[in-house]
C-alpha positions in Angstrom: -23.1 22.8 -32.3 -19.3 23.3 -32.8 -18.9 24.1 -29.1 -20.7 20.8 -28.2 -18.5 18.8 -30.5 -15.4 20.4 -29.1 -16.5 19.8 -25.6 -17.4 16.1 -26.3 -14.0 15.6 -28.1 -12.1 17.1 -25.2 -14.0 15.0 -22.7 -13.3 11.8 -24.7 -9.6 12.6 -25.0 -9.4 13.4 -21.3 -11.1 10.1 -20.4 -8.7 8.2 -22.7 -5.6 9.6 -21.0 -7.0 9.6 -17.5 -7.9 5.9 -17.6 -4.8 4.8 -19.4 -2.3 4.6 -16.5 -1.0 1.5 -14.8 0.0 3.1 -11.6 -1.3 1.4 -8.4 -4.3 2.9 -6.7 -3.6 5.4 -3.9 -3.4 3.8 -0.5 -6.8 3.8 1.2 -7.3 3.4 4.9 -8.5 0.1 6.2 -10.5 0.5 9.4 -8.8 -0.9 12.4 -5.3 -1.1 10.8 -2.7 1.3 12.2 -0.4 2.4 9.4 3.1 3.9 9.9 5.6 4.9 7.2 9.3 5.3 7.6 11.8 6.5 5.1 15.5 5.4 5.3 18.2 6.9 3.1 20.6 4.6 1.5 23.8 5.4 -0.3 24.3 2.2 -2.4 22.2 -0.6 -3.8 18.7 -0.6 -5.2 16.0 0.9 -2.9 13.3 -1.5 -1.8 10.1 -1.2 0.1 9.3 -3.4 3.1 6.1 -3.8 5.1 6.0 -5.3 8.6 2.4 -6.7 9.0 1.3 -7.5 12.5 -1.1 -10.4 12.1 -3.5 -11.9 14.7 -4.9 -15.4 14.2 -1.9 -17.4 13.1 -1.3 -20.6 15.0 1.7 -22.1 13.2 4.4 -21.0 10.8 4.1 -23.9 8.4 0.4 -23.9 7.5 -0.7 -20.3 8.4 2.5 -18.8 7.3 2.5 -20.8 4.1 -1.0 -19.7 3.3 -0.1 -16.0 3.8 3.1 -16.4 1.7 1.2 -18.0 -1.1 -1.5 -15.3 -1.2 1.1 -12.6 -1.2 3.2 -14.3 -3.9 0.1 -14.3 -6.1 0.0 -10.5 -5.8 3.7 -10.3 -6.9 5.7 -9.5 -3.7 9.4 -10.0 -3.9 9.8 -11.9 -0.6 7.9 -12.8 2.6 9.3 -13.9 5.9 7.0 -15.1 8.7 8.0 -14.4 12.3 6.0 -16.2 15.0 5.9 -14.4 18.4 6.6 -16.9 21.1 5.3 -14.5 23.8 1.8 -13.0 23.8 1.1 -10.6 20.9 0.6 -10.7 17.2 2.8 -12.6 14.8 4.5 -10.8 11.8 4.9 -11.1 8.1 7.9 -9.1 6.8 7.2 -8.4 3.1 9.5 -7.0 0.4 7.7 -5.6 -2.6 7.7 -3.0 -5.4 5.3 -0.3 -4.4 4.8 0.7 -8.1 3.1 -2.7 -8.6 1.3 -3.4 -5.4 0.2 -1.5 -2.3 0.2 -2.5 1.4 -3.6 -2.1 1.3 -3.9 -4.9 -1.3 -1.6 -7.1 0.8 -3.8 -6.5 3.9 -7.0 -7.3 2.0 -5.5 -10.5 0.6 -4.4 -11.7 4.1 -7.7 -10.9 5.7 -9.7 -12.7 3.0 -7.8 -16.0 3.7 -9.6 -18.9 5.4 -12.9 -17.0 5.9 -11.3 -14.1 7.7 -9.2 -16.1 10.1 -6.3 -13.6 10.0 -6.6 -10.0 11.1 -4.0 -7.4 10.3 -3.6 -5.1 13.3 -0.9 -2.8 12.0 1.5 -2.2 9.1 4.8 -0.4 9.2 6.1 0.5 5.8 9.8 1.2 5.4 10.8 2.8 2.2 14.5 3.0 1.2 15.4 6.1 -0.8 18.6 6.9 -2.5 20.6 10.0 -1.6 22.0 11.7 1.4 19.9 12.2 4.4 18.7 15.6 5.4 20.3 17.8 8.0 17.7 16.7 10.6 18.6 13.1 10.0 22.4 13.8 10.3 21.8 15.3 13.8 20.1 12.0 15.0 22.1 9.3 16.7 23.0 6.4 14.5 20.5 3.5 14.9 17.5 5.7 15.8 14.4 5.3 13.7 11.8 7.9 13.3 8.4 6.6 12.5 5.9 8.9 10.8 2.3 8.1 11.4 0.2 8.7 8.3 -3.5 9.5 8.6 -5.3 8.7 5.4 -8.5 10.8 4.8 -11.8 9.0 4.2 -12.4 8.1 0.6 -14.1 10.9 -1.4 -16.8 9.9 -3.8 -16.8 12.0 -6.9 -19.5 12.1 -9.6 -18.8 10.2 -12.7 -17.5 12.1 -15.7 -20.2 10.7 -17.9 -22.9 12.1 -15.5 -21.3 15.5 -15.6 -21.1 15.5 -19.4 -24.7 14.4 -19.8 -25.8 17.3 -17.6 -23.7 19.8 -19.6 -24.9 18.5 -23.0 -28.6 18.7 -22.1 
């Protein structure tokens, strides 16, 4: 009986601490959206995170861009700039945000839900500024060269609930 009580108490404490964080959810892959992450070393200033979202379906900067800016502002982004592509190809939203409060996945989902799915995000390039000196590999690069790193996010893994496991153990 004491072992069951100890196990139940341990499980309750674990659940309490496991569910008590305010960190954003890990970035999950959105099918059909290519995701690239770049890190840029800065020596001064406060590091920021920017996302360049390639968006299909926008027809004007005023209405379409305004809708996207408003939806992203509700999520808490720091700033949004809409760039319409005069030539063929997707238009862009350049977004500055705090990645501890919001993820690029949340931004993509918010944009794609607007106006009954009128907008489609094709790709996102996330640029993270980090404080500190660059590594020796970066020093060898020519100034002005960017190195993009493509990130492949594994499929979402479904884990059994903790309550289901506990109920099986306590039987």
